C-alpha positions as CSV (number, residue, x, y, z in Angstrom):
1,M,-0.1,-0.2,-0.2
2,K,1.4,3.4,-1.2
3,L,1.3,6.1,1.8
4,P,0.0,9.6,1.2
5,K,3.1,12.3,0.5
6,P,3.4,14.2,4.1
7,P,2.2,18.3,3.8
8,L,3.9,21.2,3.0
9,P,5.2,23.6,5.5
10,R,2.4,26.1,5.9
11,A,4.9,28.7,5.3
12,L,6.1,26.5,1.8
13,T,2.6,26.0,0.8
14,P,1.8,27.9,-2.2
15,R,-1.3,30.7,-2.5
16,P,-4.3,30.1,-4.4
17,A,-4.3,32.5,-7.1
18,R,-6.9,35.6,-6.1
19,P,-9.9,35.2,-8.9
20,G,-9.4,38.0,-11.9
21,T,-11.5,40.7,-12.2
22,N,-13.7,39.2,-14.9
23,G,-15.1,36.7,-12.6
24,N,-14.3,33.6,-14.5
25,G,-11.4,32.6,-12.4
26,A,-8.5,33.8,-14.4
27,K,-4.8,34.3,-13.3
28,P,-4.4,37.7,-11.5
29,T,-2.5,40.7,-13.6
30,I,0.7,41.7,-12.4
31,G,-0.9,44.8,-10.7
32,D,-3.0,42.2,-9.2
33,Q,0.5,40.8,-7.9
34,A,2.4,44.3,-7.4
35,A,-0.7,45.1,-5.1
36,E,-0.3,41.9,-3.4
37,A,3.3,42.3,-2.8
38,G,2.8,45.7,-1.5
39,A,0.4,44.5,1.0
40,S,2.3,41.5,2.1
41,A,5.5,44.0,2.7
42,V,3.3,46.0,5.0
43,G,2.1,43.0,7.2
44,W,5.3,41.6,7.4
45,L,6.8,45.3,8.6
46,D,4.1,46.6,10.7
47,E,3.8,42.4,12.2
48,R,6.9,43.2,13.6
49,S,7.1,46.6,14.5
50,G,3.8,46.7,15.7
51,A,3.5,50.9,14.4
52,S,-0.2,49.9,13.3
53,P,-1.6,51.7,16.4
54,F,0.5,54.6,16.8
55,L,-0.5,55.4,13.7
56,R,-3.9,55.1,13.5
57,G,-3.6,57.0,16.6
58,F,-1.4,60.0,15.3
59,L,-3.2,59.9,11.3
60,F,-6.4,59.5,12.1
61,R,-7.6,62.0,14.6
62,K,-11.2,64.7,15.3
63,V,-10.9,67.5,14.1
64,P,-13.1,70.5,14.8
65,K,-15.5,72.0,12.2
66,G,-14.2,75.2,11.2
67,T,-10.0,74.9,10.1
68,N,-9.4,76.4,7.7
69,W,-6.1,77.1,5.7
70,F,-4.6,79.0,8.9
71,Y,-4.4,75.1,10.4
72,T,-1.6,74.2,8.1
73,L,0.8,76.6,8.8
74,G,2.6,73.8,11.5
75,S,2.9,71.6,8.3
76,A,4.2,74.0,6.1
77,T,6.7,75.1,9.0
78,M,7.8,71.3,9.0
79,F,8.1,70.8,5.6
80,A,10.2,73.7,5.3
81,F,12.2,72.4,8.2
82,V,12.8,68.9,5.7
83,S,13.4,71.0,3.2
84,Q,15.8,72.7,4.7
85,A,17.8,69.6,6.2
86,V,17.9,67.8,3.2
87,T,19.5,70.6,0.7
88,G,21.8,71.6,3.9
89,V,22.7,67.9,3.6
90,F,23.6,68.2,-0.3
91,L,25.7,71.7,0.3
92,A,27.5,69.7,3.1
93,M,28.7,67.3,0.8
94,Y,30.5,70.0,-1.8
95,Y,31.4,73.0,1.6
96,E,34.0,73.1,3.7
97,P,34.3,74.5,6.9
98,D,37.3,76.3,6.6
99,P,38.8,80.1,7.0
100,A,40.6,79.7,3.5
101,R,39.1,77.6,1.4
102,A,34.9,78.7,2.9
103,Y,34.6,81.1,0.1
104,E,35.4,79.5,-3.0
105,S,33.6,76.3,-2.1
106,T,30.9,78.2,-1.5
107,A,31.4,79.5,-5.3
108,R,32.3,76.2,-6.5
109,I,28.9,75.1,-4.9
110,T,26.7,78.2,-7.0
111,N,28.6,78.1,-10.7
112,E,30.3,74.4,-11.0
113,I,28.3,72.2,-9.4
114,F,25.7,70.6,-11.1
115,L,21.9,72.1,-9.9
116,G,24.3,73.8,-7.1
117,E,23.0,76.8,-7.8
118,L,19.5,75.7,-7.2
119,V,20.0,73.8,-4.1
120,R,21.5,76.9,-2.9
121,G,19.0,79.4,-3.0
122,M,16.3,76.8,-2.3
123,H,18.5,76.6,1.4
124,R,19.1,80.3,1.1
125,W,16.0,81.4,0.6
126,G,13.9,78.3,2.8
127,A,16.3,79.8,5.3
128,T,13.8,83.1,5.3
129,V,10.6,81.2,4.6
130,M,11.2,78.8,6.9
131,V,11.4,81.6,9.7
132,V,8.3,83.6,8.0
133,L,5.9,80.8,8.8
134,I,7.0,79.9,12.5
135,F,6.0,83.1,13.2
136,L,2.9,83.1,11.2
137,H,2.1,79.1,13.1
138,M,2.7,81.1,16.0
139,G,0.8,84.3,15.9
140,R,-1.9,82.2,14.8
141,T,-1.7,79.6,17.5
142,F,-1.8,82.9,19.9
143,F,-4.7,84.0,18.2
144,F,-7.1,81.3,18.3
145,G,-6.1,80.8,22.1
146,A,-4.4,77.6,21.4
147,Y,-1.7,77.9,24.3
148,K,-4.4,77.7,26.6
149,Y,-5.0,75.1,29.2
150,P,-4.3,71.6,28.6
151,R,-1.7,72.9,25.9
152,E,0.5,75.3,28.0
153,L,4.0,72.3,27.6
154,N,3.5,72.7,23.9
155,W,3.3,76.6,23.2
156,V,6.2,76.3,25.6
157,I,7.8,74.0,23.4
158,G,6.8,76.4,20.4
159,V,8.4,79.0,22.1
160,V,12.0,76.9,22.1
161,L,11.9,76.0,18.4
162,L,11.3,79.1,17.1
163,V,13.9,80.4,19.1
164,L,16.2,77.2,17.5
165,T,14.8,78.6,14.1
166,L,16.3,82.2,14.7
167,A,19.5,80.8,16.2
168,M,19.6,78.4,13.0
169,G,19.5,81.2,11.0
170,F,22.0,83.1,12.6
171,T,25.1,80.1,12.8
172,G,24.1,79.7,9.4
173,Y,25.0,82.9,8.5
174,L,28.5,83.3,8.9
175,L,28.8,80.0,6.7
176,P,30.0,81.8,2.8
177,F,32.6,83.8,5.1
178,D,32.5,87.0,2.7
179,Q,32.6,90.2,4.0
180,R,29.2,90.9,5.0
181,S,28.3,87.4,6.6
182,Y,31.6,87.9,8.4
183,W,30.9,92.1,9.8
184,A,27.8,90.8,10.2
185,T,28.2,88.1,12.9
186,I,30.5,90.3,14.7
187,V,28.2,92.1,15.3
188,G,25.5,90.0,16.3
189,V,27.8,88.5,18.7
190,N,29.2,91.6,20.1
191,I,24.7,92.0,21.0
192,N,24.3,88.6,22.5
193,A,27.6,90.1,24.9
194,S,26.6,93.0,25.7
195,G,23.5,91.0,27.7
196,P,23.5,90.7,31.2
197,M,25.2,88.1,33.2
198,L,25.2,85.4,30.4
199,G,25.9,87.5,27.6
200,P,29.7,87.2,28.1
201,Y,29.6,83.7,28.2
202,L,27.9,83.3,25.5
203,A,29.5,85.1,22.9
204,D,33.1,83.2,23.9
205,F,31.0,80.1,23.0
206,L,30.1,81.1,19.7
207,R,33.2,83.0,19.0
208,A,35.1,79.8,20.7
209,G,37.1,82.0,22.4
210,P,37.7,85.6,23.3
211,E,38.0,86.8,19.3
212,F,37.6,85.6,16.0
213,G,39.2,83.1,14.7
214,A,39.9,79.9,12.7
215,T,37.8,78.2,14.9
216,T,34.8,80.1,14.9
217,L,33.6,79.0,11.6
218,T,34.0,74.8,12.2
219,R,31.9,76.2,15.7
220,F,29.5,77.9,13.8
221,Y,29.8,74.5,11.3
222,A,28.8,71.9,14.2
223,L,26.1,74.3,15.3
224,H,24.2,74.7,12.5
225,M,24.6,71.3,10.5
226,L,25.1,68.7,14.3
227,L,23.1,70.8,17.2
228,I,20.6,72.6,16.1
229,P,19.0,71.1,13.2
230,G,19.1,67.7,15.9
231,L,17.1,69.7,19.0
232,I,14.8,70.8,16.3
233,A,14.3,67.6,15.0
234,A,13.3,66.3,18.7
235,L,10.9,68.9,19.3
236,I,9.0,68.5,16.6
237,G,8.8,65.2,17.4
238,A,7.2,65.7,20.8
239,H,5.5,68.4,19.8
240,L,3.5,66.2,17.1
241,Y,3.3,64.0,19.9
242,L,1.0,66.7,21.8
243,V,-0.7,67.6,19.0
244,A,-2.2,64.1,18.4
245,K,-2.6,63.7,22.4
246,L,-4.4,66.8,23.3
247,G,-5.8,67.3,19.6
248,T,-6.7,70.3,17.8
249,T,-8.4,73.8,19.1
250,A,-12.0,75.3,17.6
251,P,-11.7,78.2,16.2
252,P,-12.7,81.5,18.2
253,W,-15.4,82.3,16.6
254,L,-16.5,78.8,16.8
255,K,-16.0,78.8,20.8
256,A,-18.0,82.0,20.8
257,E,-21.1,81.0,19.2
258,K,-21.1,77.8,21.6
259,A,-21.2,80.2,24.3
260,K,-24.0,82.5,22.9
261,A,-26.1,79.6,22.5
262,L,-25.1,78.0,25.7
263,S,-26.3,81.4,27.6
264,E,-29.2,81.2,25.6
265,E,-30.0,78.3,27.3
266,K,-29.6,79.1,30.2
267,I,-31.8,82.2,29.6
């Protein structure tokens, strides 16, 4: 008597072909196979990371009525930061933080590197755009009352992000190391030195010594490329977490209408 073959392991068992779109049991098309492969890859990743509950709570949340384009200023600011980070990485590939070669490397990026002028222009003007956007976002938050309970911590984080954004613009201004950036940075550091108590120590820290020297440029480069962007990225993560946890505030005119309706009901 011939014994039956042992069954294949589940992992080696081929999946049955899905019926086609025409309902006649045809083999799946290339598009169906691609969609199934994508779903399998996402399922494999989710099974091992457990990210779906976090993403579900982070991306799918209730939004109050009356939201408008003013509520996109925060996302626009974050996009500007991502653009600055990406373009900054490409610029750092060719920039040399050496007082003797910084200006020449900047000119080489602008005039010789493929798309260098475009990338440098995006980074240069993107800094201004980011500062304008973060001021508009903070103004919207203030006038809409989104800094009040229970969002005080998020407001403090936003203020720190504003200061870090200004600091990133200040440290990046010296990097071309031309006459304008050099003397403007000296003026800015001297203004910091005139501050009470911590001002002179802050100026010495920025200059990397009592006077401007060869290490001043590398100090500004390290702050601009490593320390400040890292702090901004970490605080943006905390900021987004609190936004997802606490929700979005309704526009003030809706709050006024709701309060008026409640007062009329009491009367």
